[in-house]
C-alpha positions in Angstrom: 102.6 159.4 99.2 101.0 159.3 102.7 99.0 162.2 103.9 99.6 163.9 107.2 97.5 162.7 110.1 94.3 164.7 110.7 94.4 167.3 113.5 93.1 166.2 116.8 89.4 166.3 117.0 88.8 166.4 113.3 86.3 164.0 111.9 85.9 162.7 108.3 87.4 160.0 106.1 90.5 158.3 107.3 93.7 159.1 105.4 95.1 156.9 102.6 98.1 155.3 104.2 99.7 153.0 101.5 99.4 151.2 98.2 99.1 148.0 100.4 95.8 149.4 101.7 94.6 149.8 98.2 95.5 146.3 97.2 93.9 144.7 100.3 90.7 146.6 99.7 90.6 145.7 96.0 91.2 142.1 96.8 88.4 142.1 99.3 86.0 143.5 96.8 87.1 141.0 94.1 86.6 138.1 96.5 83.1 139.4 97.4 81.8 140.5 94.0 84.3 139.3 91.2 86.8 141.3 89.3 84.4 142.3 86.6 82.4 144.4 89.0 85.4 146.2 90.5 85.4 149.9 89.8 87.7 152.7 90.8 84.8 154.6 92.4 83.7 151.5 94.3 87.2 150.9 95.5 87.6 154.5 96.7 84.3 154.3 98.6 85.5 151.0 100.2 88.7 152.7 101.4 86.9 155.9 102.4 88.6 158.4 100.1 87.7 160.2 96.9 88.3 158.7 93.5 90.5 161.6 92.6 92.8 160.8 95.4 93.0 157.1 94.3 94.1 158.2 90.9 97.2 159.5 92.4 98.2 155.9 93.1 96.8 154.0 90.1 96.1 155.0 86.5 93.0 152.9 85.8 91.4 149.5 86.5 93.9 147.7 84.2 96.8 149.2 86.1 95.1 148.1 89.4 94.6 144.5 88.2 98.3 144.3 87.2 99.4 145.6 90.6 97.1 143.0 92.2 98.6 140.2 90.0 102.2 141.2 90.8 101.3 141.4 94.5 99.7 138.0 94.4 102.6 136.4 92.6 105.1 138.0 95.1 103.2 136.1 97.9 103.7 132.7 96.1 106.7 130.8 97.5 109.3 129.8 94.9 110.0 126.1 95.0 113.5 124.9 94.4 113.7 124.1 90.7 115.2 120.7 89.9 118.2 120.4 87.5 116.4 117.9 85.3 114.6 120.0 82.5 111.5 117.8 82.5 111.1 118.0 86.3 111.8 121.7 86.2 108.9 122.2 83.8 106.6 120.1 86.0 107.6 121.9 89.2 107.1 125.4 87.6 103.8 124.4 86.0 102.5 123.0 89.4 103.5 126.3 91.1 101.6 128.2 88.3 98.6 126.0 88.8 98.6 126.4 92.6 99.0 130.2 92.4 96.0 130.5 90.0 93.9 128.0 92.0 94.4 130.1 95.1 92.9 133.1 93.4 91.1 131.9 90.2 90.1 135.4 89.1 93.7 135.9 88.0 93.3 133.1 85.5 90.3 134.9 84.0 92.3 138.2 83.7 95.2 136.4 82.1 93.2 134.2 79.8 94.5 135.7 76.6 97.7 135.3 74.6 100.1 138.2 75.2 99.7 138.5 78.9 103.4 137.8 79.4 104.2 141.2 78.0 102.1 142.8 80.7 104.1 141.4 83.6 107.3 142.6 85.1 110.4 140.4 85.2 109.9 139.4 88.9 106.5 137.9 88.0 107.7 135.9 85.0 109.8 133.3 86.9 107.3 130.5 86.3 107.1 131.2 82.6 110.8 131.5 82.4 111.4 128.2 84.2 109.0 126.4 81.8 110.5 127.9 78.6 114.1 127.4 79.9 113.3 123.8 80.8 112.0 123.1 77.3 115.1 124.7 75.8 117.4 122.7 78.0 115.5 119.6 76.9 116.4 120.4 73.3 113.4 122.4 72.1 113.8 125.3 69.7 112.6 128.7 70.8 109.4 128.1 68.8 108.9 124.7 70.4 109.6 126.1 73.8 106.8 128.7 73.4 104.5 125.9 72.1 105.3 123.8 75.2 104.5 126.8 77.5 101.3 127.6 75.6 100.1 124.0 75.8 100.7 123.9 79.5 99.1 127.3 80.0 95.9 126.5 78.2 95.6 123.2 80.0 96.3 124.8 83.4 94.0 127.8 83.0 91.2 125.5 81.7 91.6 123.2 84.8 91.6 126.2 87.2 88.6 127.9 85.7 86.4 124.8 85.3 87.0 123.9 88.9 86.4 127.4 90.2 83.2 127.8 88.2 82.0 124.4 89.3 82.7 125.3 93.0 80.9 128.6 92.6 77.8 126.9 91.1 77.8 124.4 93.9 78.0 127.2 96.5 75.1 128.8 94.8 73.0 125.6 95.2 73.2 124.6 91.5 73.3 120.8 91.3 75.8 119.0 89.2 74.0 118.2 85.9 74.0 114.5 84.9 71.8 112.1 83.0 70.6 108.9 84.5 68.4 108.0 81.5 71.0 107.6 78.7 70.3 105.1 76.0 73.0 102.4 76.0 72.4 101.7 72.3 73.4 105.3 71.5 76.1 106.1 74.0 77.0 102.8 75.7 80.1 104.0 77.6 78.5 107.1 79.0 75.4 105.1 80.0 77.6 102.7 81.8 79.2 105.5 83.8 75.8 107.2 84.5 75.5 109.1 87.7 79.1 108.2 88.7 80.3 110.9 86.4 80.0 113.6 89.0 82.2 111.8 91.5 84.7 110.9 88.9 84.9 114.4 87.5 85.5 115.8 90.9 88.8 114.0 91.4 92.0 116.1 91.3 94.1 114.4 88.6 96.0 117.5 87.5 99.4 116.3 88.7 99.2 113.0 86.8 97.8 114.6 83.6 100.4 117.3 83.7 103.2 114.9 83.7 101.7 112.9 80.8 101.0 116.1 79.0 104.6 117.4 79.4 106.0 114.1 78.2 103.8 114.3 75.1 104.8 117.9 74.3 108.5 117.1 74.7 108.2 113.9 72.7 106.5 115.8 69.9 109.3 118.3 69.9 111.9 115.5 69.6 109.9 113.9 66.8 109.9 117.1 64.9 113.6 117.6 65.4 114.3 114.1 64.0 112.1 114.5 61.0 113.8 117.7 59.9 
């Protein structure tokens, strides 16, 4: 609830105006220092209010992180989902990847099984689209969950590795490579040599995603035939 404006001439901290103000300030702190260092006391100081006042709007840090996640997902545009189940999975997974890549800390917060149970329905549409696409492709509920988990693990890994690599580069940490590999021990790696850095920097998520989805769906079909 908003507080009444301060009387004319009164000095002091500005009033808390909205939950939006809380989320904007929290995101600013996360972008500057990382989500691990975000504290309720630090957020209150950033806004210019007391921590007790902030607790009228959020219960704790976990509650704040979920609010931030929902707010972030609400800003993500929903692509039109294709009718073809396989293409629907790819489209939803790509939207999931792009949402996480835009704010990688969210991938770190959600990097544990069971996160779906923390989200509200409006934030679940990408998960729902992938599971529904797998089901429409003929997967059982168990296989549909396996398809999602496989895509989720692959996507989170991709996002976090690239985010951490970019952070290290921004901090001036050079890409580690070996230019003295023994061809008699690791011939293929020795042949690639210093080209590894440039090759690893390529964005091949779209191609690998499609190959990965095809493999997951083919595995599900194979299990259905063998039963």
